[in-house]
C-alpha positions in Angstrom: 0.0 0.0 0.0 1.5 3.4 -1.0 2.5 5.8 1.8 -0.3 8.3 0.8 -2.9 5.5 1.0 -1.6 4.4 4.4 -1.8 8.0 5.7 -5.4 8.3 4.4 -6.4 5.1 5.9 -4.8 6.2 9.2 -6.9 9.4 9.2 -10.0 7.4 8.5 -9.2 5.0 11.3 -8.7 7.9 13.7 -12.0 9.5 12.7 -13.8 6.2 13.3 -12.0 5.5 16.6 -12.6 9.0 17.9 -16.3 8.8 17.0 -16.8 5.4 18.7 -15.0 6.6 21.9 -17.0 9.8 22.0 -20.3 8.0 21.5 -19.2 5.4 24.1 -18.4 8.1 26.7 -21.5 10.2 25.8 -24.1 9.6 28.6 -22.2 6.5 29.9 -22.6 7.7 33.5 -26.4 7.9 33.2 -27.6 4.3 33.6 -27.2 2.6 37.0 -24.9 -0.3 37.5 -26.5 -3.7 36.9 -25.8 -7.3 37.8 -22.9 -8.1 35.5 -21.2 -4.8 36.3 -21.8 -5.5 40.0 -19.7 -8.7 39.5 -17.0 -6.5 37.9 -17.0 -3.8 40.6 -17.3 -6.1 43.6 -14.5 -8.3 42.3 -12.2 -5.4 41.3 -12.6 -3.6 44.6 -11.3 -6.5 46.6 -7.7 -6.6 47.8 -5.2 -8.6 45.7 -5.3 -11.6 48.1 -9.1 -11.5 48.3 -9.3 -11.3 44.5 -6.9 -14.2 44.0 -8.9 -16.3 46.5 -12.1 -15.6 44.6 -10.6 -16.4 41.2 -9.7 -19.9 42.4 -13.4 -20.6 42.9 -15.4 -18.5 40.5 -15.0 -16.1 37.5 -11.4 -17.2 36.9 -12.0 -16.6 33.1 -12.5 -12.9 33.9 -9.5 -12.7 36.1 -7.3 -10.6 33.8 -10.1 -8.0 33.3 -10.8 -7.9 37.1 -7.1 -7.4 37.8 -6.9 -4.6 35.2 -10.1 -3.0 36.7 -8.7 -3.3 40.2 -5.8 -1.1 39.1 -8.0 1.3 37.1 -10.4 1.8 40.0 -7.5 2.4 42.4 -6.5 5.3 40.1 -9.8 6.7 39.0 -12.5 5.5 41.4 -15.6 3.2 40.9 -18.2 5.6 39.5 -20.2 4.5 36.5 -18.2 6.9 34.3 -14.9 5.6 35.5 -15.7 1.9 35.3 -17.2 2.2 31.8 -14.5 4.4 30.4 -12.1 1.6 29.4 -14.9 0.0 27.4 -15.5 3.3 25.5 -11.8 3.6 24.8 -11.8 0.0 23.6 -14.8 0.7 21.3 -12.6 3.3 19.7 -9.9 0.8 19.0 -12.6 -1.6 17.7 -13.9 0.9 15.2 -10.4 2.0 14.2 -9.4 -1.6 13.6 -12.5 -2.3 11.6 -11.7 0.7 9.4 -8.2 -0.5 8.9 -9.2 -4.1 8.0 -11.9 -2.9 5.6 -9.5 -0.3 4.0 -6.7 -2.8 3.6 -8.9 -5.0 1.5 -11.6 -2.8 0.2 -10.4 0.8 -0.1 -11.0 4.1 1.8 -14.7 4.4 1.1 -15.4 1.0 2.6 -13.0 1.8 5.5 -14.9 5.0 6.4 -18.3 3.3 6.1 -17.3 0.3 8.1 -15.5 2.3 10.8 -18.5 4.6 11.3 -21.0 1.7 11.3 -18.9 -0.1 13.8 -19.0 3.0 16.0 -22.8 3.2 16.0 -23.8 -0.4 15.7 -26.2 -1.4 18.5 -23.9 -4.0 19.9 -21.1 -1.5 20.1 -23.4 1.0 21.9 -24.1 -1.6 24.6 -20.6 -2.8 25.2 -19.0 0.7 24.9 -20.8 1.8 28.0 -20.6 -1.4 30.1 -18.1 -2.3 32.8 -17.3 -5.7 31.3 -14.5 -7.1 29.0 -16.5 -7.4 25.8 -15.4 -4.2 24.1 -11.8 -4.9 25.0 -12.1 -8.5 23.6 -13.7 -7.2 20.4 -10.9 -4.7 19.9 -8.3 -7.4 20.3 -10.2 -9.6 17.8 -10.2 -7.1 15.0 -6.6 -6.0 15.5 -5.5 -9.6 15.6 -7.2 -10.1 12.3 -5.5 -7.0 10.9 -2.2 -8.4 12.0 -3.0 -11.8 10.4 -3.8 -10.2 7.1 -0.5 -8.3 7.2 1.4 -11.5 8.0 -0.3 -13.3 5.1 0.2 -10.6 2.6 3.9 -9.8 3.3 7.0 -11.6 4.1 7.4 -11.1 7.8 10.0 -12.4 10.3 9.2 -14.8 13.0 8.7 -11.8 15.3 5.4 -11.0 13.6 4.1 -14.6 14.0 5.3 -14.6 17.6 3.3 -11.4 18.2 0.2 -13.1 16.7 0.7 -16.1 19.0 0.9 -13.8 22.1 -2.1 -11.8 20.8 -4.1 -15.0 20.6 -3.2 -15.9 24.1 -4.0 -12.4 25.5 -7.3 -12.5 23.7 -8.3 -15.8 25.3 -7.2 -14.6 28.7 -9.4 -11.5 28.3 -12.4 -13.4 27.0 -12.4 -17.2 26.5 -14.7 -17.3 23.5 -12.1 -15.5 21.5 -10.6 -18.9 20.9 -13.3 -19.3 18.3 -11.6 -16.6 16.2 -8.9 -19.2 15.5 -11.4 -21.3 13.7 -12.2 -18.3 11.4 -8.6 -17.6 10.8 -7.8 -21.3 10.1 -10.5 -21.5 7.4 -9.3 -18.2 5.9 -5.8 -19.4 5.6 -6.8 -22.8 4.1 -9.0 -21.0 1.5 -6.6 -18.2 0.5 -3.1 -18.7 1.9 -2.2 -22.4 2.0 1.4 -21.6 1.6 1.3 -19.9 5.0 -0.6 -22.7 6.7 2.3 -24.2 8.5 3.5 -20.9 9.9 -0.1 -20.0 11.0 -0.6 -23.4 12.6 2.6 -23.2 14.5 1.8 -19.6 15.7 -1.8 -20.5 16.6 -0.6 -23.6 18.5 1.8 -21.5 20.5 -1.0 -19.1 21.4 -3.2 -22.0 22.6 -0.3 -23.4 24.7 0.3 -20.0 26.3 -3.5 -19.8 27.0 -3.7 -23.4 28.4 -3.9 -22.3 32.1 -7.0 -20.2 31.5 -8.5 -22.9 29.4 -8.0 -25.5 32.2 -9.4 -23.0 34.7 -12.4 -22.5 32.5 -13.0 -26.2 32.3 -12.9 -26.5 36.1 -15.4 -23.7 36.4 -17.7 -24.7 33.6 -20.7 -25.1 35.9 -20.5 -21.4 36.5 -22.6 -20.8 33.3 -25.1 -23.4 34.3 -27.6 -20.6 34.9 -28.0 -20.3 31.1 -30.1 -23.5 31.3 -32.8 -21.5 33.1 -32.7 -18.6 30.6 -34.5 -18.4 27.3 -31.6 -16.8 25.4 -31.5 -19.1 22.5 -34.2 -17.4 20.4 -34.4 -16.2 16.8 -34.7 -12.6 18.1 -31.5 -12.9 20.0 -29.5 -14.7 17.3 -30.7 -12.7 14.3 -31.4 -9.3 15.8 -30.0 -8.5 19.2 -26.7 -10.3 18.7 -25.3 -7.3 16.7 -28.3 -5.1 15.7 -31.6 -4.3 17.3 -35.2 -5.2 16.3 -35.7 -1.9 14.5 -32.7 -2.2 12.2 -32.0 -6.0 11.9 -34.0 -6.5 8.7 -32.3 -3.5 7.0 -28.9 -4.7 8.1 -29.3 -8.3 7.0 -30.7 -7.0 3.7 -27.6 -4.8 3.2 -25.4 -7.8 4.1 -27.1 -9.9 1.4 -26.8 -7.1 -1.2 -23.1 -6.7 -0.4 -22.4 -10.4 -0.6 -24.2 -10.8 -3.9 -22.3 -7.8 -5.4 -19.0 -9.3 -4.3 -19.6 -12.9 -5.4 -21.6 -12.2 -8.6 -20.4 -14.3 -11.6 -18.2 -11.7 -13.3 -14.6 -10.5 -12.8 -14.1 -10.2 -9.1 -11.7 -8.1 -6.9 -9.7 -10.8 -5.1 -9.2 -8.6 -2.0 -12.9 -7.9 -1.7 -13.7 -11.6 -2.1 -11.3 -12.5 0.6 -12.6 -9.8 2.9 -16.2 -10.7 2.4 -15.4 -14.4 2.9 -13.5 -13.6 6.1 -16.4 -11.5 7.5 -19.0 -14.1 6.5 -16.9 -16.8 8.2 -16.5 -14.5 11.2 -20.2 -14.1 11.6 -21.2 -17.7 10.9 -18.6 -20.0 12.4 -18.4 -18.8 16.0 -22.2 -18.4 16.2 -22.7 -21.9 14.8 -20.2 -23.3 17.2 -21.8 -21.8 20.2 -25.3 -22.7 19.1 -24.3 -26.3 18.4 -22.5 -26.5 21.7 -25.6 -25.2 23.5 -27.7 -27.9 21.9 -25.4 -30.9 22.1 -23.3 -30.2 25.2 -24.6 -27.5 27.6 -26.1 -24.1 27.4 -23.4 -21.6 26.5 -25.1 -18.8 24.5 -25.9 -15.2 25.2 -25.7 -12.4 22.7 -22.8 -10.8 24.6 -20.6 -13.8 24.1 -20.4 -13.2 20.4 -19.7 -9.4 20.6 -16.3 -10.0 19.2 -17.9 -10.7 15.8 -19.1 -7.0 15.7 -16.4 -5.8 13.3 -17.4 -8.4 10.7 -21.0 -7.4 10.9 -20.0 -3.7 10.5 -17.9 -4.5 7.4 -20.6 -6.5 5.7 -23.3 -3.9 6.3 -20.9 -1.2 5.0 -20.3 -3.4 1.9 -24.0 -3.5 1.4 -24.3 0.3 1.7 -21.7 0.9 -1.0 -23.1 -1.8 -3.3 -26.7 -0.4 -3.0 -25.3 3.0 -3.7 -23.6 1.9 -6.9 -26.8 0.2 -7.9 -28.9 3.4 -7.2 -26.4 5.6 -9.1 -26.8 3.4 -12.2 -30.5 4.2 -12.2 -30.9 7.8 -11.1 -28.8 10.8 -12.1 -26.6 10.9 -9.0 -22.9 10.1 -8.4 -22.2 6.8 -6.5 -20.2 8.8 -3.9 -23.2 11.0 -3.2 -25.6 8.1 -3.1 -23.3 6.2 -0.8 -23.0 9.2 1.6 -26.8 9.6 1.7 -27.4 5.9 2.3 -24.7 5.7 4.9 -26.2 8.7 6.7 -29.6 7.1 6.7 -28.2 3.8 8.1 -26.2 5.6 10.8 -29.3 7.7 11.7 -31.3 4.5 12.1 -28.9 3.4 14.9 -29.2 6.7 16.9 -32.5 5.8 18.7 -31.0 2.7 20.1 -28.0 4.7 21.3 -30.3 7.1 23.1 -32.2 4.2 24.7 -28.9 2.7 25.9 -28.1 5.9 27.8 -31.4 6.2 29.7 -31.3 5.9 33.5 -32.7 2.3 33.6 -31.1 1.0 30.4 -29.2 -1.8 32.1 -31.7 -4.5 32.5 -34.0 -2.0 34.2 -31.6 -1.6 37.1 -32.4 1.3 39.4 -29.9 0.6 42.1 -28.2 4.1 42.1 -31.6 5.8 42.5 -32.7 3.4 45.3 -29.3 3.9 47.0 -29.6 7.7 46.7 -33.1 7.5 48.3 -31.8 5.5 51.2 -28.9 8.0 51.6 -31.3 10.9 51.7 -34.0 9.4 54.1 -32.5 6.7 56.3 -30.7 7.5 59.6 -27.5 6.1 60.8 -28.2 2.9 62.7 -31.4 2.0 60.7 -31.6 -1.6 59.5 -31.9 -2.5 55.8 -33.6 -5.7 54.7 -32.9 -6.7 51.1 -35.3 -8.8 49.0 -33.7 -12.3 48.7 -36.1 -13.8 46.1 -34.5 -12.5 42.8 -31.6 -14.3 41.1 -28.2 -13.4 42.5 -27.4 -10.8 39.8 -30.7 -8.9 40.4 -30.8 -8.9 44.2 -31.2 -5.4 45.7 -28.4 -6.4 48.2 -25.9 -5.7 45.5 -26.6 -2.0 46.0 -24.4 -2.2 49.1 -21.6 -3.6 47.0 -21.6 -1.0 44.2 -22.8 2.1 46.1 -21.3 1.5 49.6 -21.1 5.2 50.5 -24.9 5.6 50.2 -25.6 2.8 52.7 -22.7 3.4 55.1 -23.9 3.7 58.6 -26.9 1.5 58.0 -27.1 -2.0 59.6 -27.5 -5.2 57.6 -28.8 -7.7 60.1 -29.1 -10.6 57.6 -25.4 -10.4 56.6 -23.2 -13.3 57.8 -20.1 -13.0 55.7 -19.3 -10.0 53.4 -18.3 -10.8 49.9 -14.8 -9.4 50.3 -13.8 -12.2 52.6 -15.5 -15.0 50.7 -14.3 -17.1 47.8 -17.6 -16.6 46.0 -18.9 -13.5 44.3 -21.6 -12.4 46.7 -22.4 -12.0 50.4 -23.4 -14.9 52.6 -26.6 -14.2 54.4 -29.2 -15.7 56.6 -32.9 -15.9 55.6 -34.8 -12.7 56.3 -37.5 -14.9 57.9 -35.1 -15.6 60.8 -34.7 -11.9 61.7 -36.1 -10.8 65.0 -37.2 -7.4 66.3 -34.0 -7.3 68.4 -32.0 -7.7 65.2 -33.8 -5.0 63.4 -34.4 -2.2 65.9 -37.2 0.4 65.7 -36.7 1.6 62.1 -36.4 -0.7 59.1 -35.9 -0.1 55.3 -37.0 -2.9 53.0 -35.8 -3.0 49.4 -38.1 -5.2 47.2 -37.8 -6.0 43.5 -40.9 -6.8 41.4 -44.6 -6.2 41.6 -46.8 -5.9 44.7 -43.9 -5.4 47.1 -46.1 -4.7 50.1 -47.2 -8.3 50.0 -43.8 -9.8 49.9 -42.7 -12.4 52.5 -40.3 -10.0 54.0 -43.0 -7.4 54.7 -45.3 -10.0 56.0 -42.6 -11.3 58.4 -41.9 -7.7 59.6 -45.6 -7.0 60.1 -45.9 -10.2 62.2 -43.2 -8.7 64.4 -45.3 -5.5 64.9 -43.8 -3.3 62.2 -46.0 -1.1 60.1 -45.4 0.6 56.7 -45.0 4.4 57.1 -43.6 5.3 53.7 -43.0 3.8 50.3 -41.1 4.9 47.2 -41.2 3.1 43.9 -38.2 3.7 41.6 -38.3 1.4 38.6 -38.1 -2.3 39.5 -37.2 -1.6 43.1 -39.5 -0.3 45.8 -38.1 1.1 49.1 -40.4 0.6 52.0 -40.0 2.3 55.4 -41.4 0.4 58.4 -41.4 1.3 62.1 -42.3 -0.6 65.2 -44.0 1.3 68.0 
């Protein structure tokens, strides 16, 4: 690639990256923390010995991310903005890498379109403002693929292949499912670069060997994702729409993908680089998804839409290819330049993603979580020494008790009579507690605050038990999914 072309591609990548980071940061502090982020924050705020003890039992596959977040929080605090900022930065690298990959094989127009689409794609909007490792893993995936293309196209020393091996290992340590990217790369090499197959295989094998400890740890903790058996995640809506798009734009995006693929593979002289790129991206979408779906059916449930976030760059490139192909088709039928038609169509597609971005930045965007607002209400109304009773009926990641883990300042000075062992000194993720039904008036004192999740909170078992002890409701405050009840005993 000429120096001028590389410079132009670099500028395009910077534009795409800056756009993705800016959109990731924009409003990222508005939604409350939710269950998955509570796991991140409560793990990362442990001491190093406490974190190490926990990782021997649970969430070992997220250990590298938790260790990074431990250092990050030590420097910048544990606010929503701070915890989510690394993901926004990673989203910038994701979009920049997508632009570079598209530009290397498809030219600057495809690079710009793919980079901007990657920046606004609904899946990017979610992971760019979430305190989890998905955005970081996705950025690693696309830059590893850029490195592979560079290694396949040019004569490189063994240092380049060694870097690829290390990158594979790092990616797997950050997010285990990135191992599926090796399947995509393997098929690509077999189809287009068989002469490089031995070098690739040796480098990939080295990467897997380096990642062997985390793979063994994941195997020992495989029961940790057993909860997926109780969730109805494996649906057409999740796989075809929510995995990378949203219900409002999925049909348009898939239509553009089909249009782009037809244009690339049509029976006429083809651009070899575009054929390779389209094949790569198609493999990237299909193979990891098929592997996870097949594993979920034949072995054990292992699917959620987040686990395939690392395929987002491929989705963005294919949609961008469809935009440019549709623009060329339109330019051939109306008196308008293909560049103008492409710009208009790209603007329409990007605008279609904006409503989803807005929704993802609303206060209760994270699974309806309203913990920050509930914590703020407690902070403003409860007195030091008051007791708090947390609803124990929801699943672990939705329990109101997690408020104390992610917003400790707001509940400091309040008593937690059901608490037996705090999460920090346990090997597991969460607190160890006793049933609320065993609490007595002596445990609770005169003033009690009850946090209930779900409908009809005043008829919950917790409230019924407290009323049997002589407490009566004197105030109630509904947030979103959480209701805060104030009870007193004469």
